[in-house]
Backbone as numpy.savetxt, mean C-alpha at the origin, in Angstrom:
# Nx Ny Nz CAx CAy CAz Cx Cy Cz
8.97 -28.11 2.81 8.16 -26.91 2.68 9.04 -25.48 2.74
8.50 -24.67 2.13 9.40 -23.21 1.90 9.50 -22.53 3.38
10.71 -22.14 3.82 10.58 -21.54 4.88 9.77 -20.05 4.84
9.18 -19.64 5.94 8.27 -18.51 5.85 9.06 -17.24 5.46
8.35 -16.22 4.79 9.08 -15.17 4.73 8.85 -14.26 5.82
9.94 -13.46 6.34 9.56 -12.47 7.39 9.19 -11.18 6.80
7.94 -10.80 7.49 7.21 -9.65 6.91 7.20 -8.51 7.95
7.96 -7.36 7.75 7.86 -6.20 8.70 6.92 -5.25 8.27
5.85 -5.11 9.13 4.64 -4.76 8.79 3.83 -3.87 9.70
3.03 -2.76 9.15 2.02 -2.12 10.11 0.57 -2.07 9.10
-0.30 -2.25 9.80 -1.64 -2.16 8.90 -2.07 -0.84 8.22
-1.39 -0.47 7.17 -1.61 0.54 6.37 -1.67 0.28 4.88
-2.19 1.09 4.22 -2.43 0.72 2.69 -0.87 0.00 2.08
0.09 0.37 2.45 1.35 -0.04 1.98 1.62 -1.31 2.44
1.45 -1.40 3.70 1.55 -2.80 4.48 0.53 -3.64 3.81
-0.94 -3.50 3.36 -1.83 -4.33 2.89 -1.41 -4.85 1.66
-0.60 -4.02 0.80 -0.18 -4.57 -0.33 0.44 -6.00 -0.31
1.35 -5.94 0.68 2.10 -7.33 0.83 1.47 -8.28 1.54
0.78 -8.13 2.39 -0.03 -9.34 3.18 -1.14 -9.93 2.08
-1.77 -9.02 1.06 -2.48 -9.42 0.13 -1.87 -10.30 -0.76
-0.73 -9.84 -1.10 -0.02 -10.48 -2.26 0.48 -11.80 -1.71
1.04 -11.83 -0.31 1.31 -13.15 0.20 0.21 -14.16 0.32
-1.06 -13.67 0.64 -2.01 -14.36 0.73 -2.61 -14.71 -0.66
-2.48 -14.06 -1.69 -2.90 -14.46 -2.98 -1.91 -15.50 -3.41
-0.63 -15.42 -3.22 0.30 -16.19 -3.71 0.42 -17.73 -3.05
-0.25 -17.63 -1.85 0.05 -18.72 -1.18 1.48 -18.93 -0.30
1.85 -18.02 -0.08 3.39 -18.22 0.50 3.39 -17.78 2.16
4.14 -18.87 2.77 3.93 -18.67 4.19 4.73 -17.44 4.75
4.42 -16.83 5.76 5.08 -15.73 6.08 4.99 -15.38 7.73
5.86 -14.89 8.19 5.81 -14.47 9.82 5.59 -12.92 9.94
4.70 -12.38 10.53 4.58 -11.07 10.79 5.27 -10.51 11.79
6.21 -9.74 11.57 6.88 -8.69 12.54 6.33 -7.16 12.58
5.67 -6.81 13.70 4.87 -5.71 13.67 5.94 -4.49 13.87
5.90 -3.40 12.91 6.68 -2.31 13.12 5.80 -1.18 13.44
5.46 -0.69 14.71 4.62 0.31 15.20 5.18 1.62 14.66
4.72 2.33 13.54 5.22 3.32 13.02 4.83 4.47 14.10
3.84 4.61 14.83 3.35 5.47 15.63 4.10 5.70 16.92
4.88 4.45 17.34 5.86 4.48 18.31 7.32 4.62 18.03
7.59 4.61 16.80 9.07 4.93 16.20 9.66 3.65 15.80
9.33 2.36 15.91 9.82 1.21 15.42 10.51 1.25 14.37
10.23 2.23 13.34 10.87 2.21 11.98 12.28 2.80 11.88
12.60 3.30 13.22 13.92 3.84 13.42 14.81 2.85 14.36
14.25 1.85 14.52 15.16 0.77 15.29 16.44 0.21 14.41
17.55 0.29 14.88 18.64 0.06 14.20 18.50 -1.21 13.29
18.04 -2.23 13.89 17.87 -3.77 13.33 17.02 -3.52 12.11
15.95 -2.74 12.23 14.98 -2.52 11.10 15.64 -1.85 10.20
16.59 -0.81 10.41 17.07 0.12 9.29 18.14 -0.76 8.47
18.66 -1.93 9.03 19.66 -2.74 8.39 18.75 -3.33 7.11
17.54 -3.56 7.21 16.35 -4.18 6.42 16.01 -3.13 5.37
15.69 -1.95 6.22 14.60 -0.96 5.27 15.52 0.59 5.68
16.77 0.68 4.80 17.37 2.12 5.26 16.60 3.22 5.27
15.60 3.25 4.31 14.83 4.53 4.22 13.63 4.59 5.51
13.83 3.80 6.49 12.89 3.83 7.79 11.52 3.73 7.37
11.12 3.00 6.40 9.77 2.74 6.16 9.42 1.46 5.88
8.19 0.82 6.38 7.68 -0.25 6.18 6.58 -0.19 4.84
6.20 -1.60 4.43 6.81 -2.92 4.68 8.21 -3.17 3.89
8.81 -4.10 4.60 9.99 -4.90 4.09 9.84 -6.37 4.58
10.70 -6.92 3.45 10.64 -8.45 3.84 12.03 -8.93 3.99
12.20 -10.24 4.70 13.32 -11.06 4.58 12.86 -12.58 3.86
13.61 -12.64 2.94 13.38 -14.06 2.02 14.38 -14.97 2.45
14.16 -16.10 3.32 15.30 -16.87 3.50 15.78 -17.67 2.41
14.78 -18.00 1.48 15.03 -18.60 0.08 15.13 -17.53 -0.92
15.99 -16.72 -0.90 16.14 -15.87 -2.17 16.86 -16.34 -3.18
17.33 -15.37 -4.11 18.11 -15.90 -5.23 19.39 -16.87 -5.03
19.43 -17.85 -5.79 20.36 -18.99 -5.48 20.29 -19.32 -4.10
19.05 -19.56 -3.29 19.02 -20.11 -2.18 19.54 -19.11 -1.12
20.02 -18.06 -1.35 20.65 -17.31 -0.09 19.47 -16.16 0.37
19.50 -16.03 1.60 18.64 -14.91 1.99 18.67 -13.75 1.39
17.60 -12.94 1.23 17.69 -11.61 0.76 16.80 -10.62 1.43
17.18 -9.44 1.90 16.18 -8.30 2.35 15.83 -7.52 1.20
14.31 -6.94 1.28 13.86 -6.07 0.11 13.02 -5.03 0.78
13.20 -3.55 0.65 12.23 -2.74 1.08 11.78 -2.14 -0.08
10.66 -1.34 0.00 9.71 -0.42 -0.97 8.75 -1.54 -1.40
7.52 -1.22 -1.25 6.41 -2.26 -1.56 6.10 -2.52 -2.94
6.49 -1.67 -3.79 6.51 -1.98 -5.26 7.56 -2.97 -5.70
8.91 -2.77 -5.20 9.91 -3.63 -5.42 9.53 -5.12 -4.75
9.04 -5.07 -3.63 8.42 -6.48 -3.09 7.48 -7.23 -3.83
6.56 -6.40 -4.47 5.48 -7.02 -5.19 6.15 -7.70 -6.47
6.92 -6.88 -7.12 7.85 -7.44 -8.28 8.48 -8.56 -7.89
9.36 -8.55 -6.85 9.96 -9.77 -6.45 9.28 -11.00 -6.29
8.03 -10.98 -5.48 7.29 -11.96 -5.15 6.72 -12.67 -6.51
6.17 -11.66 -7.45 5.71 -12.06 -8.69 6.47 -12.97 -9.28
7.72 -12.31 -9.53 8.85 -13.05 -10.20 9.00 -14.31 -9.56
9.05 -14.53 -8.21 9.48 -15.76 -7.41 8.39 -16.81 -7.61
7.31 -16.33 -7.91 6.21 -17.51 -7.91 5.62 -17.56 -9.11
5.97 -16.66 -10.19 5.44 -16.78 -11.44 4.00 -16.24 -11.65
3.66 -15.59 -10.59 2.12 -15.46 -10.51 1.74 -13.86 -10.83
0.69 -13.43 -11.10 0.10 -12.23 -11.25 0.81 -11.00 -11.96
1.62 -11.36 -12.82 2.36 -10.45 -13.67 1.79 -10.30 -15.23
1.04 -11.30 -15.50 0.37 -11.39 -17.04 1.14 -12.32 -17.63
0.51 -12.98 -18.75 1.23 -14.09 -19.47 2.07 -13.80 -20.53
2.01 -12.34 -21.05 2.64 -12.06 -22.23 3.71 -10.92 -21.85
4.55 -10.50 -22.69 5.57 -9.42 -22.39 4.79 -8.08 -22.29
3.73 -8.04 -23.13 2.89 -6.94 -23.33 2.29 -6.67 -21.89
1.55 -7.65 -21.73 0.77 -7.75 -20.44 1.57 -7.32 -19.28
2.86 -7.89 -19.22 3.67 -7.47 -18.09 4.15 -6.06 -18.16
4.39 -5.46 -19.46 4.55 -4.16 -19.38 3.51 -3.30 -18.92
2.16 -3.90 -19.16 0.91 -3.26 -18.62 0.96 -3.04 -17.06
1.20 -4.27 -16.51 1.32 -4.40 -15.01 2.32 -3.42 -14.43
3.43 -3.35 -15.04 4.73 -2.54 -14.53 4.13 -0.91 -14.54
3.61 -0.50 -15.75 3.22 0.88 -15.75 2.23 1.21 -14.92
1.20 0.45 -14.61 0.20 0.81 -13.56 0.72 0.47 -12.32
1.75 -0.38 -11.85 2.37 -0.46 -10.56 2.99 0.82 -10.22
3.81 1.23 -11.41 4.62 2.51 -11.32 3.51 3.89 -11.04
2.31 3.78 -11.63 1.33 4.82 -11.55 0.94 4.98 -10.09
0.78 3.76 -9.50 0.27 3.70 -8.18 1.51 4.20 -7.11
2.84 3.68 -7.40 3.92 4.12 -6.55 4.21 5.76 -6.71
4.12 6.10 -7.96 4.65 7.40 -8.00 3.46 8.53 -8.28
2.27 8.18 -8.33 1.06 8.80 -8.24 0.11 8.61 -7.26
-0.75 7.91 -7.26 -1.93 7.60 -6.27 -1.35 7.46 -4.72
-0.36 6.69 -4.61 0.01 6.56 -3.17 0.58 7.80 -2.56
1.50 8.42 -3.13 1.92 9.80 -2.66 0.69 10.91 -2.61
-0.19 10.96 -3.57 -1.14 11.95 -3.62 -2.22 11.36 -2.70
-2.68 10.35 -2.80 -3.67 10.01 -1.62 -3.00 10.05 -0.16
-1.88 9.76 0.13 -1.37 9.94 1.17 -1.16 11.49 1.79
-1.01 12.31 0.76 -1.09 13.77 1.28 -2.46 14.29 1.47
-3.47 13.58 0.54 -4.64 13.89 0.96 -5.22 13.61 2.33
-4.75 12.27 2.81 -5.08 11.83 4.24 -4.30 13.00 5.28
-3.22 13.41 4.81 -2.36 14.30 5.84 -3.06 15.55 6.08
-3.45 16.25 4.86 -4.01 17.55 4.86 -5.47 17.74 5.17
-6.19 16.56 4.96 -7.64 16.49 5.20 -7.77 15.98 6.72
-7.03 15.00 6.98 -7.46 14.24 8.44 -6.44 14.57 9.45
-5.26 14.55 9.34 -4.08 14.76 10.17 -3.80 16.14 10.76
-3.50 17.05 9.59 -2.99 18.33 9.80 -3.80 19.21 10.66
-5.45 18.99 10.49 -6.08 20.09 11.25 -6.17 19.69 12.73
-5.70 18.34 13.06 -5.35 17.92 14.51 -4.18 18.26 15.15
-3.17 18.66 14.33 -1.87 18.96 14.98 -1.95 19.95 15.99
-0.89 20.16 16.71 -0.78 21.30 17.80 0.25 22.19 17.51
0.06 23.30 16.83 -1.16 24.07 16.68 -1.68 23.63 15.33
-3.11 23.51 15.27 -3.71 22.99 13.98 -3.30 23.68 12.63
-3.23 22.96 11.58 -2.72 23.36 10.39 -3.75 22.89 9.45
-4.95 23.92 9.51 -5.85 23.63 8.44 -5.79 24.45 7.27
-5.26 23.89 6.15 -4.80 24.59 5.21 -5.80 24.50 3.87
-6.67 25.36 3.49 -7.67 25.03 2.42 -6.94 24.77 1.22
-5.72 25.61 0.85 -5.03 25.45 -0.58 -4.62 23.90 -0.59
-3.83 23.45 0.40 -3.36 22.20 0.34 -4.59 20.95 0.27
-5.50 21.05 1.26 -6.73 20.35 0.97 -7.14 20.12 -0.22
-7.29 21.29 -0.81 -8.08 21.52 -2.11 -7.31 20.72 -3.35
-6.01 21.04 -3.06 -5.05 20.62 -4.12 -4.70 19.14 -4.09
-4.91 18.54 -2.95 -4.72 17.03 -3.05 -6.03 16.16 -3.08
-7.08 16.89 -2.75 -8.48 16.39 -2.95 -8.68 16.24 -4.65
-8.44 17.33 -5.16 -8.36 17.46 -6.75 -7.57 16.44 -7.36
-6.22 16.28 -6.85 -5.53 15.31 -7.65 -5.91 14.02 -7.44
-6.36 13.62 -6.27 -6.82 12.30 -6.04 -8.06 11.95 -7.09
-8.85 13.08 -7.05 -10.14 13.04 -8.12 -9.53 12.70 -9.17
-8.65 13.22 -9.86 -8.01 13.23 -11.38 -7.55 11.73 -11.51
-6.87 11.45 -10.40 -6.31 9.93 -10.54 -7.32 8.87 -10.69
-8.42 9.05 -9.80 -9.46 8.13 -9.84 -10.28 8.29 -11.14
-10.25 9.30 -11.61 -10.90 9.38 -13.09 -10.16 8.54 -14.03
-8.67 8.61 -13.88 -7.80 8.06 -15.04 -8.05 6.32 -14.59
-8.16 5.99 -13.36 -8.57 4.77 -13.09 -9.69 4.08 -13.45
-10.84 4.91 -13.40 -12.13 4.73 -13.81 -12.22 4.39 -15.36
-11.41 5.19 -15.94 -11.49 5.12 -17.37 -10.96 3.98 -17.94
-9.70 3.47 -17.10 -8.98 2.28 -17.73 -10.00 1.12 -17.19
-10.67 1.09 -16.18 -11.52 0.10 -15.65 -12.81 0.02 -16.67
-12.90 1.02 -17.57 -14.16 0.73 -18.29 -13.75 -0.16 -19.51
-12.69 -0.08 -19.78 -12.20 -1.04 -20.78 -11.72 -2.34 -20.55
-11.51 -2.53 -19.13 -10.73 -3.70 -18.79 -11.45 -4.21 -17.31
-11.45 -5.48 -17.10 -11.98 -6.04 -15.92 -11.09 -5.67 -14.78
-9.97 -5.76 -15.09 -8.89 -5.26 -13.95 -7.98 -4.43 -14.54
-6.92 -3.86 -13.54 -6.34 -2.51 -14.02 -5.34 -2.74 -15.13
-4.61 -3.87 -15.37 -3.74 -4.00 -16.35 -4.32 -4.67 -17.58
-5.52 -5.17 -17.47 -6.07 -5.93 -18.55 -7.13 -7.00 -17.96
-7.51 -8.02 -18.53 -8.47 -8.94 -18.09 -8.03 -9.92 -17.23
-6.88 -9.67 -16.46 -6.43 -10.57 -15.67 -5.95 -9.80 -14.39
-5.97 -10.48 -13.22 -5.80 -9.90 -11.81 -4.12 -10.03 -11.79
-3.57 -8.69 -11.09 -2.13 -8.60 -11.10 -1.65 -7.99 -9.68
-0.47 -7.90 -9.59 0.22 -7.22 -8.48 -0.19 -5.52 -8.58
-0.63 -5.21 -9.83 -1.00 -3.82 -10.07 -2.26 -3.33 -9.20
-3.37 -4.46 -9.37 -4.60 -4.34 -8.67 -4.33 -4.44 -7.11
-3.21 -5.33 -6.61 -3.09 -5.54 -5.25 -2.45 -4.32 -4.64
-1.65 -3.34 -5.59 -0.86 -2.28 -5.10 -2.02 -1.05 -5.03
-3.02 -0.95 -6.01 -4.02 0.21 -6.03 -5.04 -0.01 -5.00
-5.56 -1.27 -4.96 -6.90 -1.42 -4.30 -6.61 -1.02 -2.68
-5.68 -1.13 -2.08 -5.49 -0.55 -0.77 -5.77 0.88 -0.45
-5.22 1.44 -1.44 -5.25 2.95 -1.27 -6.60 3.53 -1.88
-7.01 2.88 -2.83 -8.45 3.40 -3.41 -9.54 2.96 -2.60
-9.40 1.82 -1.67 -10.17 1.45 -0.97 -10.61 2.38 0.34
-9.89 3.44 0.42 -9.94 4.39 1.41 -10.19 5.78 0.94
-11.11 5.53 -0.33 -11.61 6.78 -0.98 -12.36 7.85 -0.11
-13.28 7.28 0.75 -14.01 8.09 1.63 -13.18 9.10 2.36
-11.94 8.52 2.98 -11.07 9.32 3.79 -10.46 10.38 2.99
-10.57 10.16 1.81 -9.73 11.09 0.90 -10.84 12.23 0.35
-12.07 12.21 0.69 -13.16 12.97 0.49 -13.54 12.82 -1.14
-13.54 11.50 -1.29 -13.96 11.43 -2.90 -15.43 10.96 -2.91
-15.73 10.72 -4.20 -17.25 10.16 -4.37 -16.92 9.05 -5.77
-17.84 8.22 -5.61 -17.77 7.12 -6.64 -19.15 7.17 -7.35
-19.71 8.05 -7.12 -21.12 8.43 -8.21 -20.79 8.65 -9.53
-19.79 9.13 -9.88 -19.27 9.36 -11.26 -18.27 8.24 -11.77
-18.04 7.20 -10.86 -16.77 6.36 -11.11 -17.47 4.88 -11.14
-18.45 4.54 -11.83 -19.20 3.12 -11.76 -17.99 1.87 -11.90
-16.99 2.08 -12.70 -16.09 1.09 -13.14 -15.07 0.79 -12.03
-14.81 1.92 -11.34 -13.88 1.75 -10.13 -14.87 1.20 -9.05
-15.85 1.58 -8.73 -16.84 0.95 -7.77 -16.91 -0.47 -8.10
-17.12 -0.94 -9.27 -17.13 -2.42 -9.51 -16.07 -3.21 -9.30
-14.75 -2.64 -9.55 -13.71 -3.19 -9.09 -13.40 -3.24 -7.63
-13.61 -2.13 -7.03 -13.50 -2.06 -5.64 -14.10 -3.26 -4.98
-15.43 -3.41 -5.34 -16.38 -4.41 -4.68 -15.75 -5.72 -5.23
-15.44 -6.07 -6.35 -15.06 -7.29 -6.75 -13.76 -7.80 -6.08
-12.92 -6.87 -5.91 -11.72 -7.31 -5.05 -11.78 -7.49 -3.57
-12.73 -6.54 -3.24 -13.07 -6.85 -1.69 -13.60 -8.11 -1.42
-14.32 -8.88 -2.36 -14.81 -10.47 -2.22 -13.89 -11.19 -2.04
-12.56 -11.09 -2.56 -11.73 -12.14 -2.81 -11.15 -12.55 -1.32
-11.16 -13.87 -1.13 -10.81 -14.18 0.35 -9.31 -13.76 0.57
-8.44 -13.86 -0.20 -7.07 -13.44 0.08 -6.86 -12.00 0.45
-7.72 -11.10 -0.42 -7.69 -9.69 -0.02 -8.28 -9.55 1.38
-9.31 -10.11 1.68 -10.03 -9.99 2.99 -8.87 -10.60 4.20
-8.23 -11.62 3.63 -7.27 -12.12 4.91 -6.06 -11.23 5.04
-5.61 -10.63 3.92 -4.49 -9.69 4.15 -4.92 -8.43 4.69
-6.18 -7.81 4.31 -6.39 -6.56 5.14 -6.75 -6.87 6.45
-7.14 -8.10 7.04 -7.36 -8.40 8.17 -6.21 -8.41 9.29
-4.95 -8.50 8.59 -3.72 -8.91 9.49 -3.35 -7.61 10.49
-3.34 -7.73 11.70 -3.19 -6.98 12.78 -4.37 -5.83 12.72
-5.41 -5.94 12.18 -6.31 -4.91 11.93 -6.66 -3.99 13.34
-6.41 -4.96 14.35 -6.87 -4.51 15.55 -5.90 -3.30 16.26
-4.72 -3.15 15.45 -3.58 -2.15 15.77 -3.74 -0.91 15.12
-4.61 -1.00 14.11 -4.82 0.35 13.39 -5.41 1.30 14.26
-4.85 2.56 14.43 -5.49 3.42 15.35 -5.48 4.88 14.58
-5.88 6.06 15.32 -6.12 7.11 14.76 -4.86 8.08 15.08
-4.00 7.94 14.51 -2.74 8.98 14.68 -2.82 10.52 14.79
-4.16 10.90 14.14 -4.57 12.21 14.05 -4.71 12.71 15.50
-5.11 11.95 16.52 -5.39 12.60 17.75 -4.34 12.10 18.92
-3.29 11.27 18.31 -2.27 10.93 19.07 -0.97 11.69 19.11
-0.78 12.73 20.21 0.09 13.61 19.97 1.59 13.00 20.04
2.00 11.85 20.56 3.26 11.33 20.39 3.31 10.59 19.25
2.42 9.96 18.60 2.52 9.49 17.24 2.72 10.43 16.17
2.04 11.62 16.41 2.11 12.90 15.49 3.66 13.27 15.44
4.31 13.41 16.67 5.52 14.02 16.65 6.52 12.92 15.99
6.30 11.77 16.06 7.10 10.65 15.52 6.86 10.90 13.70
5.44 10.58 13.54 5.24 10.64 12.18 5.38 11.97 11.38
5.15 12.88 12.04 5.10 14.17 11.27 6.13 15.35 11.52
6.66 14.94 12.79 7.77 15.87 13.21 9.22 15.54 13.15
9.26 14.25 12.48 10.65 13.73 12.34 11.20 13.21 13.74
10.53 12.88 14.65 11.23 12.50 15.91 11.39 10.93 15.88
12.28 10.48 16.73 12.68 9.08 16.35 11.97 8.39 17.54
11.36 8.66 18.44 10.55 8.02 19.62 11.32 7.76 20.68
11.42 6.44 20.86 12.08 5.96 22.07 13.56 6.41 22.16
């Protein structure tokens, strides 16, 4: 039996990408919780694995040539796991290119923009002192709406994001898109995105991946210590 992959994780959209992928691929894994609100991401041992002090990260004891390998950045992890298992990348080179470009769209567009929307809409107004910035709120709300319009248009022509096959691109985008309400978005004009969100939410592996350590998810917007660590550059303990 394959040795379990060590997953360094917290229940956020970027963390969910990897638990969903591991569940979909049927890979055994051991969860190591990295409490980002407590500053675990700055632990020297974790920084050896993830020098950018961000989770998720993995250590696969059965890496290339049978030697262990550590990987950080959720997109790189998804690509590695897909290559390792030969799953969820598309059967042809053209389809693999489509998967890569939509994965990059999430990494470079939707993730950062939705993250900023969450910050300025939910967290910044509760900082001390409050940072309720209408320009920032409007900017990121509008940009996320634009990106979801792009996604809805793609899904009007395809069952899944990269085509008519389920891929790591879907696994990367769904965790962020599933939080559309917190980004102050609407699905009234995005029927294709709504259909896709609902379909993926019914997948057992998606449900299992989303449920990992769900009880640990908290509202950092009102936790002063977590705010200092997450938004003030403090290293915690």
